[in-house]
One Martini backbone bead per residue (centre of mass of N, CA, C, O) as a GRO file, in nm:
protein
  369
    1UNK     BB    1  -2.097   0.661  -1.177
    2UNK     BB    2  -2.290   0.924  -1.159
    3UNK     BB    3  -2.323   1.215  -1.330
    4UNK     BB    4  -2.430   1.375  -1.043
    5UNK     BB    5  -2.211   1.322  -0.874
    6UNK     BB    6  -1.987   1.400  -0.668
    7UNK     BB    7  -1.710   1.541  -0.695
    8UNK     BB    8  -1.374   1.504  -0.614
    9UNK     BB    9  -1.382   1.807  -0.472
   10UNK     BB   10  -1.569   1.643  -0.283
   11UNK     BB   11  -1.689   1.577   0.055
   12UNK     BB   12  -1.781   1.361   0.309
   13UNK     BB   13  -1.946   1.374   0.639
   14UNK     BB   14  -2.022   1.247   0.915
   15UNK     BB   15  -2.331   1.243   1.120
   16UNK     BB   16  -2.330   1.223   1.472
   17UNK     BB   17  -2.565   1.193   1.713
   18UNK     BB   18  -2.727   1.442   1.815
   19UNK     BB   19  -2.983   1.501   1.569
   20UNK     BB   20  -2.916   1.220   1.437
   21UNK     BB   21  -2.926   0.963   1.247
   22UNK     BB   22  -2.890   0.648   1.257
   23UNK     BB   23  -2.757   0.400   1.128
   24UNK     BB   24  -2.888   0.242   0.820
   25UNK     BB   25  -3.019  -0.039   0.688
   26UNK     BB   26  -3.087  -0.097   0.323
   27UNK     BB   27  -2.907  -0.367   0.277
   28UNK     BB   28  -2.895  -0.735   0.232
   29UNK     BB   29  -2.783  -1.045   0.269
   30UNK     BB   30  -2.804  -1.354   0.295
   31UNK     BB   31  -2.746  -1.604   0.486
   32UNK     BB   32  -2.425  -1.765   0.507
   33UNK     BB   33  -2.163  -2.005   0.519
   34UNK     BB   34  -1.982  -1.785   0.383
   35UNK     BB   35  -1.746  -1.557   0.455
   36UNK     BB   36  -1.622  -1.223   0.455
   37UNK     BB   37  -1.301  -1.075   0.482
   38UNK     BB   38  -1.356  -0.858   0.246
   39UNK     BB   39  -1.425  -0.512   0.127
   40UNK     BB   40  -1.460  -0.319  -0.196
   41UNK     BB   41  -1.500  -0.047  -0.361
   42UNK     BB   42  -1.541   0.087  -0.641
   43UNK     BB   43  -1.442   0.379  -0.790
   44UNK     BB   44  -1.759   0.427  -0.896
   45UNK     BB   45  -1.966   0.292  -0.673
   46UNK     BB   46  -2.121   0.004  -0.804
   47UNK     BB   47  -1.918  -0.200  -0.656
   48UNK     BB   48  -1.815  -0.513  -0.500
   49UNK     BB   49  -1.536  -0.648  -0.353
   50UNK     BB   50  -1.469  -0.993  -0.244
   51UNK     BB   51  -1.341  -1.208   0.016
   52UNK     BB   52  -1.363  -1.532   0.073
   53UNK     BB   53  -1.299  -1.805   0.274
   54UNK     BB   54  -1.280  -2.004   0.015
   55UNK     BB   55  -1.117  -1.802  -0.213
   56UNK     BB   56  -1.307  -1.605  -0.344
   57UNK     BB   57  -1.388  -1.377  -0.600
   58UNK     BB   58  -1.621  -1.112  -0.558
   59UNK     BB   59  -1.884  -0.953  -0.759
   60UNK     BB   60  -2.097  -0.681  -0.672
   61UNK     BB   61  -2.394  -0.545  -0.791
   62UNK     BB   62  -2.489  -0.195  -0.670
   63UNK     BB   63  -2.636   0.009  -0.865
   64UNK     BB   64  -2.929   0.005  -0.751
   65UNK     BB   65  -2.873   0.095  -0.466
   66UNK     BB   66  -2.721   0.358  -0.537
   67UNK     BB   67  -2.937   0.477  -0.730
   68UNK     BB   68  -3.164   0.494  -0.518
   69UNK     BB   69  -3.021   0.683  -0.326
   70UNK     BB   70  -2.966   0.913  -0.531
   71UNK     BB   71  -3.293   0.924  -0.611
   72UNK     BB   72  -3.472   0.882  -0.342
   73UNK     BB   73  -3.524   0.576  -0.318
   74UNK     BB   74  -3.626   0.258  -0.267
   75UNK     BB   75  -3.442   0.002  -0.205
   76UNK     BB   76  -3.325  -0.295  -0.230
   77UNK     BB   77  -3.305  -0.515   0.038
   78UNK     BB   78  -3.164  -0.734  -0.142
   79UNK     BB   79  -2.869  -0.904  -0.190
   80UNK     BB   80  -2.750  -1.069  -0.427
   81UNK     BB   81  -2.570  -1.248  -0.601
   82UNK     BB   82  -2.293  -1.263  -0.756
   83UNK     BB   83  -2.186  -1.170  -1.075
   84UNK     BB   84  -1.895  -1.277  -0.971
   85UNK     BB   85  -1.705  -1.595  -0.933
   86UNK     BB   86  -1.364  -1.668  -0.832
   87UNK     BB   87  -1.185  -1.932  -0.781
   88UNK     BB   88  -0.926  -2.033  -0.524
   89UNK     BB   89  -0.758  -2.303  -0.427
   90UNK     BB   90  -0.506  -2.135  -0.277
   91UNK     BB   91  -0.608  -1.857  -0.224
   92UNK     BB   92  -0.688  -1.533  -0.143
   93UNK     BB   93  -0.476  -1.253  -0.060
   94UNK     BB   94  -0.520  -1.012  -0.283
   95UNK     BB   95  -0.661  -0.678  -0.378
   96UNK     BB   96  -0.719  -0.429  -0.658
   97UNK     BB   97  -0.844  -0.167  -0.803
   98UNK     BB   98  -0.885   0.002  -1.076
   99UNK     BB   99  -0.893   0.353  -1.047
  100UNK     BB  100  -1.058   0.394  -1.351
  101UNK     BB  101  -1.318   0.262  -1.300
  102UNK     BB  102  -1.603   0.200  -1.530
  103UNK     BB  103  -1.898   0.046  -1.598
  104UNK     BB  104  -1.930   0.181  -1.898
  105UNK     BB  105  -1.619   0.065  -1.926
  106UNK     BB  106  -1.506  -0.245  -1.971
  107UNK     BB  107  -1.191  -0.193  -2.000
  108UNK     BB  108  -1.184  -0.087  -1.678
  109UNK     BB  109  -1.286  -0.370  -1.566
  110UNK     BB  110  -1.059  -0.427  -1.306
  111UNK     BB  111  -0.822  -0.648  -1.123
  112UNK     BB  112  -0.590  -0.710  -0.881
  113UNK     BB  113  -0.443  -1.035  -0.797
  114UNK     BB  114  -0.373  -1.284  -0.532
  115UNK     BB  115  -0.222  -1.610  -0.508
  116UNK     BB  116  -0.101  -1.893  -0.421
  117UNK     BB  117   0.152  -1.974  -0.640
  118UNK     BB  118   0.105  -1.691  -0.792
  119UNK     BB  119   0.082  -1.443  -0.981
  120UNK     BB  120  -0.005  -1.152  -1.056
  121UNK     BB  121  -0.340  -1.051  -1.164
  122UNK     BB  122  -0.535  -0.937  -1.434
  123UNK     BB  123  -0.888  -0.899  -1.392
  124UNK     BB  124  -1.189  -0.941  -1.510
  125UNK     BB  125  -1.521  -0.801  -1.390
  126UNK     BB  126  -1.681  -0.927  -1.575
  127UNK     BB  127  -1.838  -1.215  -1.681
  128UNK     BB  128  -1.569  -1.355  -1.773
  129UNK     BB  129  -1.303  -1.340  -1.573
  130UNK     BB  130  -1.049  -1.290  -1.715
  131UNK     BB  131  -0.712  -1.298  -1.790
  132UNK     BB  132  -0.493  -1.035  -1.899
  133UNK     BB  133  -0.247  -1.051  -1.681
  134UNK     BB  134   0.100  -1.094  -1.566
  135UNK     BB  135   0.305  -1.056  -1.238
  136UNK     BB  136   0.606  -1.151  -1.164
  137UNK     BB  137   0.807  -1.261  -0.875
  138UNK     BB  138   1.145  -1.300  -0.741
  139UNK     BB  139   1.376  -1.438  -0.567
  140UNK     BB  140   1.718  -1.511  -0.501
  141UNK     BB  141   1.621  -1.829  -0.597
  142UNK     BB  142   1.392  -1.816  -0.824
  143UNK     BB  143   1.128  -1.786  -0.666
  144UNK     BB  144   0.804  -1.768  -0.653
  145UNK     BB  145   0.601  -1.507  -0.547
  146UNK     BB  146   0.350  -1.410  -0.309
  147UNK     BB  147   0.121  -1.174  -0.278
  148UNK     BB  148  -0.001  -1.000   0.031
  149UNK     BB  149  -0.012  -0.710  -0.120
  150UNK     BB  150  -0.221  -0.439  -0.267
  151UNK     BB  151  -0.164  -0.125  -0.465
  152UNK     BB  152  -0.248   0.167  -0.609
  153UNK     BB  153  -0.100   0.475  -0.728
  154UNK     BB  154  -0.224   0.457  -1.019
  155UNK     BB  155  -0.314   0.388  -1.355
  156UNK     BB  156  -0.004   0.245  -1.401
  157UNK     BB  157   0.056   0.158  -1.094
  158UNK     BB  158   0.173  -0.104  -0.863
  159UNK     BB  159   0.184  -0.263  -0.548
  160UNK     BB  160   0.381  -0.531  -0.396
  161UNK     BB  161   0.375  -0.761  -0.127
  162UNK     BB  162   0.617  -0.945   0.058
  163UNK     BB  163   0.882  -1.103   0.187
  164UNK     BB  164   1.064  -0.844   0.266
  165UNK     BB  165   0.908  -0.705   0.005
  166UNK     BB  166   0.899  -0.479  -0.280
  167UNK     BB  167   0.689  -0.399  -0.574
  168UNK     BB  168   0.687  -0.239  -0.904
  169UNK     BB  169   0.430  -0.196  -1.147
  170UNK     BB  170   0.328  -0.210  -1.486
  171UNK     BB  171   0.014  -0.255  -1.605
  172UNK     BB  172   0.102  -0.229  -1.927
  173UNK     BB  173   0.354  -0.437  -1.834
  174UNK     BB  174   0.395  -0.738  -1.842
  175UNK     BB  175   0.578  -0.883  -1.577
  176UNK     BB  176   0.828  -0.760  -1.442
  177UNK     BB  177   0.940  -0.542  -1.233
  178UNK     BB  178   1.068  -0.227  -1.213
  179UNK     BB  179   1.079  -0.263  -0.890
  180UNK     BB  180   1.293  -0.427  -0.632
  181UNK     BB  181   1.277  -0.433  -0.267
  182UNK     BB  182   1.414  -0.457   0.024
  183UNK     BB  183   1.334  -0.389   0.377
  184UNK     BB  184   1.628  -0.507   0.430
  185UNK     BB  185   1.961  -0.556   0.410
  186UNK     BB  186   1.906  -0.809   0.608
  187UNK     BB  187   1.806  -1.065   0.812
  188UNK     BB  188   2.015  -0.962   1.051
  189UNK     BB  189   1.927  -0.691   1.045
  190UNK     BB  190   1.795  -0.404   1.232
  191UNK     BB  191   1.710  -0.278   0.985
  192UNK     BB  192   1.413  -0.197   0.898
  193UNK     BB  193   1.201  -0.456   0.786
  194UNK     BB  194   0.995  -0.727   0.908
  195UNK     BB  195   0.841  -0.958   0.724
  196UNK     BB  196   0.523  -0.989   0.612
  197UNK     BB  197   0.336  -0.823   0.406
  198UNK     BB  198   0.000  -0.696   0.485
  199UNK     BB  199   0.013  -0.379   0.385
  200UNK     BB  200  -0.093  -0.116   0.147
  201UNK     BB  201  -0.071   0.257   0.138
  202UNK     BB  202  -0.147   0.527  -0.081
  203UNK     BB  203  -0.022   0.882  -0.077
  204UNK     BB  204   0.120   1.137  -0.234
  205UNK     BB  205   0.375   0.939  -0.322
  206UNK     BB  206   0.325   0.758  -0.060
  207UNK     BB  207   0.413   0.452   0.109
  208UNK     BB  208   0.244   0.247   0.324
  209UNK     BB  209   0.373  -0.014   0.538
  210UNK     BB  210   0.325  -0.358   0.665
  211UNK     BB  211   0.359  -0.615   0.916
  212UNK     BB  212   0.319  -0.909   1.106
  213UNK     BB  213   0.569  -0.800   1.301
  214UNK     BB  214   0.506  -0.469   1.349
  215UNK     BB  215   0.602  -0.314   1.103
  216UNK     BB  216   0.679   0.014   0.969
  217UNK     BB  217   0.654   0.217   0.654
  218UNK     BB  218   0.818   0.440   0.421
  219UNK     BB  219   0.779   0.500   0.064
  220UNK     BB  220   0.867   0.569  -0.233
  221UNK     BB  221   0.813   0.539  -0.562
  222UNK     BB  222   1.109   0.372  -0.567
  223UNK     BB  223   1.127   0.232  -0.271
  224UNK     BB  224   1.252   0.414  -0.082
  225UNK     BB  225   1.368   0.478   0.229
  226UNK     BB  226   1.221   0.692   0.474
  227UNK     BB  227   1.079   0.501   0.703
  228UNK     BB  228   1.105   0.321   1.027
  229UNK     BB  229   0.879   0.138   1.252
  230UNK     BB  230   0.714   0.077   1.567
  231UNK     BB  231   0.501  -0.028   1.782
  232UNK     BB  232   0.435   0.043   2.076
  233UNK     BB  233   0.421  -0.153   2.347
  234UNK     BB  234   0.139  -0.041   2.466
  235UNK     BB  235   0.004  -0.114   2.152
  236UNK     BB  236   0.083  -0.397   2.097
  237UNK     BB  237   0.046  -0.675   1.890
  238UNK     BB  238   0.000  -0.934   1.620
  239UNK     BB  239   0.009  -0.737   1.394
  240UNK     BB  240  -0.038  -0.570   1.109
  241UNK     BB  241  -0.356  -0.548   0.896
  242UNK     BB  242  -0.408  -0.222   0.865
  243UNK     BB  243  -0.431   0.073   0.645
  244UNK     BB  244  -0.503   0.440   0.686
  245UNK     BB  245  -0.570   0.741   0.538
  246UNK     BB  246  -0.697   1.059   0.670
  247UNK     BB  247  -0.452   1.205   0.539
  248UNK     BB  248  -0.151   1.327   0.415
  249UNK     BB  249  -0.019   1.270   0.736
  250UNK     BB  250  -0.227   1.043   0.838
  251UNK     BB  251  -0.188   0.712   0.985
  252UNK     BB  252  -0.357   0.405   1.026
  253UNK     BB  253  -0.356   0.121   1.262
  254UNK     BB  254  -0.424  -0.229   1.257
  255UNK     BB  255  -0.461  -0.500   1.492
  256UNK     BB  256  -0.408  -0.799   1.625
  257UNK     BB  257  -0.435  -0.852   1.942
  258UNK     BB  258  -0.569  -0.564   2.033
  259UNK     BB  259  -0.671  -0.236   2.198
  260UNK     BB  260  -0.572  -0.050   1.947
  261UNK     BB  261  -0.578   0.238   1.752
  262UNK     BB  262  -0.315   0.384   1.546
  263UNK     BB  263  -0.156   0.711   1.502
  264UNK     BB  264   0.040   0.897   1.254
  265UNK     BB  265   0.264   1.154   1.195
  266UNK     BB  266   0.492   1.165   0.933
  267UNK     BB  267   0.656   1.422   1.046
  268UNK     BB  268   0.635   1.257   1.343
  269UNK     BB  269   0.755   0.930   1.465
  270UNK     BB  270   0.810   0.917   1.780
  271UNK     BB  271   0.488   0.928   1.814
  272UNK     BB  272   0.176   0.904   1.853
  273UNK     BB  273  -0.112   1.110   1.786
  274UNK     BB  274  -0.313   0.852   1.824
  275UNK     BB  275  -0.545   0.659   2.043
  276UNK     BB  276  -0.791   0.400   2.019
  277UNK     BB  277  -1.034   0.195   2.132
  278UNK     BB  278  -1.002  -0.161   2.007
  279UNK     BB  279  -1.102  -0.468   2.058
  280UNK     BB  280  -0.879  -0.755   1.935
  281UNK     BB  281  -0.826  -1.074   2.052
  282UNK     BB  282  -0.802  -1.198   1.790
  283UNK     BB  283  -0.683  -1.321   1.454
  284UNK     BB  284  -0.871  -1.160   1.301
  285UNK     BB  285  -0.939  -0.949   1.060
  286UNK     BB  286  -0.996  -0.590   1.124
  287UNK     BB  287  -1.115  -0.340   0.966
  288UNK     BB  288  -1.061  -0.011   0.821
  289UNK     BB  289  -1.205   0.328   0.782
  290UNK     BB  290  -1.296   0.629   0.596
  291UNK     BB  291  -1.422   0.898   0.532
  292UNK     BB  292  -1.375   1.131   0.289
  293UNK     BB  293  -1.256   1.345   0.498
  294UNK     BB  294  -1.114   1.176   0.757
  295UNK     BB  295  -1.258   1.216   1.040
  296UNK     BB  296  -1.386   0.924   1.028
  297UNK     BB  297  -1.351   0.623   1.197
  298UNK     BB  298  -1.393   0.278   1.100
  299UNK     BB  299  -1.493  -0.014   1.306
  300UNK     BB  300  -1.486  -0.334   1.394
  301UNK     BB  301  -1.623  -0.596   1.607
  302UNK     BB  302  -1.661  -0.899   1.780
  303UNK     BB  303  -1.969  -0.811   1.889
  304UNK     BB  304  -2.106  -0.652   1.623
  305UNK     BB  305  -1.981  -0.370   1.619
  306UNK     BB  306  -1.968  -0.023   1.547
  307UNK     BB  307  -1.704   0.221   1.509
  308UNK     BB  308  -1.712   0.585   1.556
  309UNK     BB  309  -1.446   0.809   1.505
  310UNK     BB  310  -1.352   1.122   1.617
  311UNK     BB  311  -1.044   1.276   1.537
  312UNK     BB  312  -1.100   1.558   1.688
  313UNK     BB  313  -1.271   1.471   1.968
  314UNK     BB  314  -1.275   1.147   2.038
  315UNK     BB  315  -1.535   1.041   1.976
  316UNK     BB  316  -1.776   0.760   2.029
  317UNK     BB  317  -1.976   0.548   1.817
  318UNK     BB  318  -2.214   0.291   1.879
  319UNK     BB  319  -2.316   0.008   1.666
  320UNK     BB  320  -2.541  -0.231   1.600
  321UNK     BB  321  -2.478  -0.473   1.320
  322UNK     BB  322  -2.443  -0.774   1.446
  323UNK     BB  323  -2.408  -1.133   1.547
  324UNK     BB  324  -2.107  -1.083   1.463
  325UNK     BB  325  -1.826  -1.036   1.327
  326UNK     BB  326  -1.682  -0.729   1.210
  327UNK     BB  327  -1.444  -0.748   0.952
  328UNK     BB  328  -1.582  -0.550   0.733
  329UNK     BB  329  -1.506  -0.222   0.587
  330UNK     BB  330  -1.665   0.029   0.350
  331UNK     BB  331  -1.635   0.332   0.206
  332UNK     BB  332  -1.775   0.536   0.002
  333UNK     BB  333  -1.647   0.755  -0.246
  334UNK     BB  334  -1.937   0.959  -0.255
  335UNK     BB  335  -2.120   0.830  -0.031
  336UNK     BB  336  -2.297   0.769   0.280
  337UNK     BB  337  -2.183   0.460   0.245
  338UNK     BB  338  -2.177   0.134   0.412
  339UNK     BB  339  -1.982  -0.156   0.415
  340UNK     BB  340  -2.050  -0.484   0.552
  341UNK     BB  341  -1.899  -0.780   0.718
  342UNK     BB  342  -1.999  -1.088   0.866
  343UNK     BB  343  -1.802  -1.325   1.039
  344UNK     BB  344  -1.677  -1.670   1.088
  345UNK     BB  345  -1.500  -1.932   1.160
  346UNK     BB  346  -1.622  -2.262   1.204
  347UNK     BB  347  -1.559  -2.547   1.437
  348UNK     BB  348  -1.866  -2.592   1.486
  349UNK     BB  349  -2.115  -2.764   1.328
  350UNK     BB  350  -2.358  -2.628   1.523
  351UNK     BB  351  -2.307  -2.354   1.449
  352UNK     BB  352  -2.422  -2.063   1.363
  353UNK     BB  353  -2.500  -1.879   1.073
  354UNK     BB  354  -2.394  -1.507   1.040
  355UNK     BB  355  -2.340  -1.438   0.743
  356UNK     BB  356  -2.313  -1.086   0.631
  357UNK     BB  357  -2.417  -0.827   0.408
  358UNK     BB  358  -2.409  -0.459   0.435
  359UNK     BB  359  -2.597  -0.150   0.383
  360UNK     BB  360  -2.530   0.184   0.481
  361UNK     BB  361  -2.675   0.485   0.617
  362UNK     BB  362  -2.579   0.836   0.664
  363UNK     BB  363  -2.541   1.115   0.797
  364UNK     BB  364  -2.448   1.426   0.621
  365UNK     BB  365  -2.183   1.632   0.474
  366UNK     BB  366  -2.079   1.869   0.237
  367UNK     BB  367  -1.751   1.961   0.095
  368UNK     BB  368  -1.482   2.131   0.005
  369UNK     BB  369  -1.139   2.038  -0.054
   0.00000   0.00000   0.00000
């Protein structure tokens, strides 16, 4: 993050519609044969972590693009190859940035990641790419579990989601989790949550989690059950694939093979507080994110469009962003910059490759939080 960047006590809000400039692509990568399944900005806003379909963890240095935007200069139009690419033969399942990462302090440049048949690992994101620590978790038969979701709660602890199980680790103490709890009393019980944990999102000491079976839940810092519920039948798809908090009390859920994005106010979970249309008929994960204020929800679509939803007025602005599925979206932590990645797995050898990562800028306004 640049020294004069907006402080964390300030937030930006997208300005869309009449009288405002349409979202503009300021940089993009060359078209590639391998598409990116997800992208996430680093906490200091200078780098992007991405999971490629081949199973590699990629770290893209975007400090020049962000610095040019901040300085009011013309940015480099082309995003170069990743500064670091770490292959995972068994596939990359999940990753999460260390929340206090600063590019100028190499000791903070790290990320937790998970791959199949391996423990969670803390990996250096500098040029070395070395593994700093490992965090295994075992099931009741002493079998090593592979984490399918990861998220930091603070600079000291992170959560890992497994099959019907959550674990909390101390990042400074490699080894077994501090706490490990099942999401249901038993596999036959109707209480709690069922299925493989697909995503975890923490805010204000509360963790929201979801499974591919369509169950959602809230957990305390010690992973005690606060609440569990399911997506209503009229909005239900084929499993929740992404969660985002738009405020301290509202959490959004995205599903695959669904027609809506659905939000709940965690103070009253009897019914959704809002649902907006976003058709996702396929099985590919289509991510969601929010601007820093939490007012605008951003989502990709299978026809290559970006959807910007105003959660106060329920207006929707549609922008043509790519020639293929927009699977990944990530809002910058400090500036109105949006990263997107498009593409999908091709089963026809003659099909054109349109896999591309882009950085967009939007009109915005800042205000004190």
